VEXDREN-2710 file (C-alpha; in Angstrom, 1 decimal):
% VEXDREN-2710
k/r/px/py/pz
1/MET/20.4/-54.3/-51.7
2/LYS/22.2/-55.4/-54.9
3/ILE/20.2/-55.5/-57.8
4/GLY/21.2/-57.2/-61.4
5/PHE/18.7/-56.2/-64.3
6/LEU/18.4/-58.4/-67.1
7/GLY/17.8/-56.3/-70.2
8/GLY/17.9/-51.9/-70.0
9/GLY/15.0/-51.1/-72.5
10/ASN/12.5/-48.1/-71.5
11/MET/11.1/-49.7/-68.8
12/ALA/14.2/-50.7/-66.9
13/THR/15.5/-47.0/-67.8
14/ALA/12.6/-45.8/-66.1
15/LEU/12.8/-48.5/-62.8
16/ILE/16.4/-47.5/-62.9
17/GLY/15.6/-44.0/-62.8
18/GLY/12.9/-43.9/-60.4
19/MET/14.8/-45.8/-57.6
20/ILE/17.7/-43.7/-57.8
21/GLU/15.8/-40.8/-57.0
22/ARG/14.3/-42.9/-54.2
23/GLY/17.5/-43.3/-53.0
24/PHE/18.9/-46.7/-54.2
25/ALA/22.4/-46.5/-54.8
26/ALA/23.5/-46.6/-58.5
27/ALA/26.9/-48.7/-57.1
28/ASP/24.1/-51.3/-56.1
29/ILE/22.7/-51.6/-59.7
30/ARG/24.4/-53.6/-62.4
31/VAL/22.8/-54.0/-65.9
32/VAL/23.1/-56.5/-68.2
33/GLU/22.4/-55.0/-72.0
34/LEU/23.4/-56.0/-75.5
35/ASP/23.0/-52.5/-77.3
36/PRO/26.6/-50.7/-77.0
37/GLY/24.2/-47.3/-77.3
38/SER/21.7/-48.2/-74.5
39/ARG/24.6/-49.1/-72.0
40/GLU/26.4/-45.8/-72.7
41/ARG/23.6/-44.1/-72.0
42/LEU/22.8/-45.8/-68.9
43/GLU/26.0/-45.5/-67.3
44/ALA/26.2/-41.5/-68.7
45/ARG/22.4/-40.4/-67.1
46/PHE/22.6/-42.7/-63.9
47/GLY/25.9/-43.9/-63.0
48/VAL/25.1/-47.7/-63.3
49/THR/27.2/-50.5/-64.1
50/THR/26.6/-52.2/-67.2
51/THR/28.2/-55.5/-68.9
52/ALA/27.0/-56.8/-72.5
53/THR/26.9/-60.7/-70.7
54/PRO/25.9/-61.9/-66.9
55/ASP/28.9/-62.0/-64.9
56/ALA/29.5/-63.5/-61.1
57/ARG/28.0/-59.7/-60.0
58/VAL/25.1/-60.3/-61.7
59/PHE/24.5/-63.9/-60.2
60/ALA/25.4/-62.9/-56.9
61/ALA/22.7/-59.9/-56.9
62/ASP/19.7/-60.0/-54.2
63/VAL/17.4/-59.3/-56.6
64/VAL/17.5/-59.9/-60.6
65/VAL/14.9/-58.2/-62.5
66/LEU/13.9/-59.7/-66.0
67/ALA/13.3/-57.1/-68.7
68/VAL/13.4/-58.3/-72.0
69/LYS/11.0/-58.9/-74.6
70/PRO/9.1/-62.2/-74.2
71/GLN/9.6/-63.4/-77.0
72/GLN/13.4/-63.1/-76.3
73/MET/13.3/-64.0/-72.6
74/LYS/13.7/-68.1/-73.0
75/ALA/17.0/-67.8/-75.0
76/ALA/18.2/-64.7/-72.5
77/LEU/17.6/-66.9/-69.4
78/ALA/19.9/-69.5/-70.8
79/SER/23.1/-68.1/-69.3
80/PHE/21.1/-67.9/-65.8
81/ALA/19.7/-71.2/-65.3
82/GLY/21.1/-72.4/-62.4
83/GLN/22.9/-69.5/-61.3
84/VAL/20.9/-67.2/-59.4
85/HIS/20.8/-69.3/-56.0
86/ASP/18.5/-67.3/-53.6
87/ALA/17.6/-64.1/-55.5
88/LEU/14.4/-63.0/-55.4
89/VAL/13.5/-62.6/-59.6
90/ILE/11.1/-60.7/-60.7
91/SER/9.8/-59.9/-64.1
92/ILE/8.3/-57.6/-65.9
93/ALA/7.8/-59.5/-69.8
94/ALA/4.2/-59.2/-70.2
95/GLY/2.2/-62.4/-70.7
96/LEU/4.8/-65.1/-69.3
97/ARG/4.1/-67.1/-66.7
98/LEU/6.1/-67.9/-63.5
99/ALA/6.4/-71.6/-64.0
100/ASP/8.0/-71.2/-67.2
101/ILE/10.5/-68.3/-66.5
102/GLY/10.7/-70.9/-63.3
103/ARG/11.6/-73.7/-65.1
104/TRP/14.1/-71.9/-67.1
105/LEU/16.2/-70.3/-64.3
106/GLY/16.5/-74.1/-62.7
107/LYS/19.3/-76.7/-62.0
108/ASP/18.8/-80.4/-62.3
109/GLY/15.1/-80.2/-62.9
110/ALA/14.1/-78.2/-59.8
111/PRO/12.5/-74.8/-60.8
112/CYS/13.5/-71.4/-59.2
113/GLN/11.3/-70.9/-56.3
114/ARG/11.3/-67.0/-55.4
115/LEU/9.4/-65.3/-58.5
116/VAL/7.3/-62.3/-58.7
117/ARG/5.9/-61.6/-61.6
118/CYS/4.6/-58.1/-62.6
119/MET/2.6/-56.1/-65.2
120/PRO/3.9/-52.2/-65.5
121/ASN/1.9/-49.8/-68.1
122/MET/3.0/-46.9/-70.0
123/PRO/2.7/-44.3/-67.8
124/ALA/5.6/-46.0/-65.7
125/LEU/8.0/-44.1/-68.0
126/ILE/7.4/-41.0/-66.2
127/GLY/6.7/-42.3/-62.6
128/ALA/2.7/-42.4/-62.7
129/GLY/2.5/-46.1/-63.4
130/ILE/0.2/-48.6/-62.1
131/THR/1.7/-52.5/-61.9
132/GLY/0.0/-55.6/-60.9
133/MET/2.4/-57.8/-59.1
134/TYR/2.2/-61.1/-58.2
135/ALA/4.2/-63.7/-56.3
136/VAL/4.5/-67.6/-56.2
137/PRO/3.9/-68.8/-52.2
138/THR/7.6/-69.5/-51.6
139/VAL/8.2/-66.1/-51.7
140/ASP/8.5/-64.5/-48.3
141/ASP/7.2/-61.1/-46.9
142/ALA/10.8/-59.9/-46.9
143/GLY/10.4/-60.7/-50.7
144/ARG/7.1/-59.3/-51.1
145/GLU/8.7/-56.2/-49.7
146/ALA/11.4/-55.5/-52.0
147/ALA/9.9/-56.1/-55.0
148/ALA/7.1/-53.6/-54.3
149/LYS/9.9/-51.1/-53.0
150/ILE/11.3/-51.5/-56.4
151/LEU/8.3/-51.3/-58.7
152/ALA/6.9/-48.5/-56.5
153/ALA/9.9/-46.5/-58.0
154/VAL/7.5/-45.9/-61.1
155/GLY/4.0/-45.8/-59.7
156/ALA/1.1/-47.7/-57.6
157/THR/1.4/-51.2/-56.8
158/VAL/-1.5/-53.8/-56.5
159/TRP/-1.3/-57.3/-55.7
160/VAL/-3.3/-59.8/-57.0
161/GLU/-4.1/-63.4/-55.3
162/GLU/-4.0/-65.6/-58.7
163/GLU/-1.6/-65.3/-61.3
164/ALA/-3.9/-65.8/-64.0
165/GLN/-5.6/-62.2/-62.7
166/LEU/-2.2/-60.4/-64.3
167/ASP/-4.1/-61.5/-67.8
168/ALA/-7.1/-59.3/-66.6
169/VAL/-4.6/-56.5/-65.4
170/THR/-2.7/-56.5/-69.1
171/GLY/-6.2/-55.9/-70.6
172/ILE/-7.4/-53.3/-68.2
173/SER/-4.3/-51.0/-67.3
174/GLY/-1.8/-52.8/-69.4
175/SER/-3.3/-52.0/-72.2
176/GLY/-5.6/-49.1/-71.0
177/PRO/-3.4/-46.1/-72.0
178/ALA/-3.8/-47.2/-75.5
179/TYR/-7.8/-46.7/-74.7
180/VAL/-7.2/-43.6/-73.1
181/PHE/-4.9/-42.0/-75.8
182/HIS/-7.9/-43.2/-78.4
183/PHE/-10.3/-41.4/-76.3
184/ILE/-8.0/-38.7/-76.7
185/GLU/-7.7/-39.0/-80.0
186/ALA/-11.5/-39.0/-81.0
187/LEU/-12.2/-35.9/-78.6
188/GLU/-9.1/-34.2/-80.8
189/ALA/-11.2/-35.2/-83.8
190/ALA/-14.4/-33.7/-82.5
191/GLY/-12.7/-30.8/-81.8
192/VAL/-10.9/-30.4/-84.8
193/ALA/-15.0/-30.8/-86.3
194/GLN/-16.6/-28.1/-84.2
195/GLY/-14.1/-26.0/-86.0
196/PHE/-11.0/-25.8/-83.3
197/ASP/-7.2/-25.8/-84.7
198/ALA/-5.4/-29.0/-84.2
199/VAL/-3.6/-27.6/-80.9
200/THR/-6.5/-26.2/-79.8
201/ALA/-8.2/-29.3/-79.8
202/ARG/-5.8/-31.0/-78.5
203/ARG/-5.2/-28.8/-75.2
204/LEU/-8.9/-29.1/-75.0
205/ALA/-8.8/-32.9/-74.9
206/ILE/-5.9/-33.5/-73.0
207/GLU/-6.6/-31.3/-70.1
208/THR/-10.1/-32.4/-70.0
209/VAL/-8.7/-35.9/-69.3
210/LEU/-6.2/-35.2/-67.0
211/GLY/-8.1/-32.8/-64.9
212/SER/-11.0/-35.4/-64.5
213/ALA/-8.7/-38.4/-63.5
214/ARG/-7.0/-36.3/-60.8
215/LEU/-10.8/-35.3/-60.1
216/ALA/-11.6/-38.9/-59.6
217/ALA/-8.4/-39.8/-58.0
218/ALA/-8.7/-36.9/-55.2
219/SER/-12.7/-37.5/-54.9
220/ASP/-14.6/-39.8/-52.3
221/ASP/-17.2/-40.2/-54.8
222/THR/-17.3/-43.1/-57.2
223/PRO/-16.6/-42.4/-61.2
224/ALA/-20.6/-43.0/-61.7
225/THR/-21.6/-40.3/-58.9
226/LEU/-19.3/-37.6/-60.5
227/ARG/-20.6/-38.7/-63.9
228/GLU/-24.2/-38.1/-62.6
229/LYS/-23.0/-34.9/-60.9
230/VAL/-22.0/-33.4/-64.2
231/THR/-24.6/-34.8/-66.3
232/SER/-28.0/-32.3/-65.9
233/LYS/-31.3/-34.2/-67.7
234/GLY/-32.2/-33.2/-70.5
235/GLY/-29.0/-31.2/-71.0
236/THR/-25.7/-31.3/-73.1
237/THR/-23.8/-33.8/-71.1
238/ALA/-27.2/-36.2/-70.9
239/ALA/-27.6/-35.8/-75.2
240/ALA/-23.5/-36.7/-75.4
241/LEU/-24.4/-39.8/-73.2
242/ALA/-27.3/-40.9/-74.9
243/ARG/-25.6/-41.2/-77.6
244/LEU/-22.5/-43.1/-76.4
245/ALA/-25.3/-45.4/-75.1
246/GLU/-26.6/-45.9/-78.5
247/ALA/-23.0/-46.7/-80.0
248/GLY/-22.5/-49.3/-78.1
249/TRP/-19.6/-47.6/-75.8
250/HIS/-19.5/-49.3/-72.6
251/ASP/-19.9/-52.4/-74.0
252/ALA/-17.8/-52.1/-76.8
253/LEU/-14.8/-51.3/-73.8
254/LEU/-16.1/-54.5/-72.1
255/ASP/-15.3/-56.4/-74.8
256/ALA/-11.9/-54.8/-75.9
257/VAL/-10.7/-55.3/-72.3
258/ASN/-11.6/-59.3/-72.4
259/ALA/-10.0/-59.5/-75.7
260/ALA/-6.4/-58.2/-74.6
261/SER/-7.1/-60.3/-71.4
262/VAL/-7.8/-63.4/-73.7
263/ARG/-4.7/-62.4/-75.7
264/GLY/-2.2/-62.2/-73.0
265/ARG/-2.9/-65.8/-72.1
266/GLU/-2.2/-66.5/-75.6
267/LEU/0.9/-65.2/-75.8
268/GLY/2.1/-66.8/-72.4
269/GLU/1.5/-70.0/-73.8
270/GLN/3.4/-69.1/-77.0
271/PHE/6.4/-67.6/-75.4
272/GLY/6.6/-70.4/-72.8
273/LYS/6.8/-73.7/-74.9
274/ASP/9.9/-75.2/-74.5
END
């Protein structure tokens, strides 16, 4: 499978590294990247071929991965319009809708038909991400399988039935790492307030979050059941959870996810304009 990347930033680098670890051949990967320093790093680290501008080998790829920023996508695709032919096109640009990407890539008024939109998240940088995926109906099973194989290089994948659901994926798992980091910050601050030095407080916070997530992933119990198991009536955990409930923590998080989802839709509309 010949794969072309438009953009060689952090997420593209994570994907390429994960793919090569899983048996993809470096010789089959070609990256279009404007920055010469990034091109040098990619070539030195992975042995892939890079170019500053698209060429015939990129246009002839079986799969083209769009890995540039949403606000730069329209301009970046100008040289690709009508050139990708039968390639499967995978976009990892947050918010951008496939109808807009298909229109920009189309030829003579006919939009590109083999499109997959993905929403990976930051832990993909260490191969521990989760990616929401949507394919237009004209993508066949082989195309979906190819897209899933590529994104699985940086973690788990989940298919959604409607493209609009990717805005919710953005709110939950796309922005989700920031919520977790914020929680770790707060737990660390609580540790310092209780008299620990910052290093110890941070270790307590991070290892607690890491271990709890691993336990939730490995257990047949729901998170709610696990929470109940660690909460003794009238005990310390019950006192803490009661205070969180009084502060409206649960509803605040639901509102935060909704705000991120709404903003994702707004950005898609903004960046998708002609």
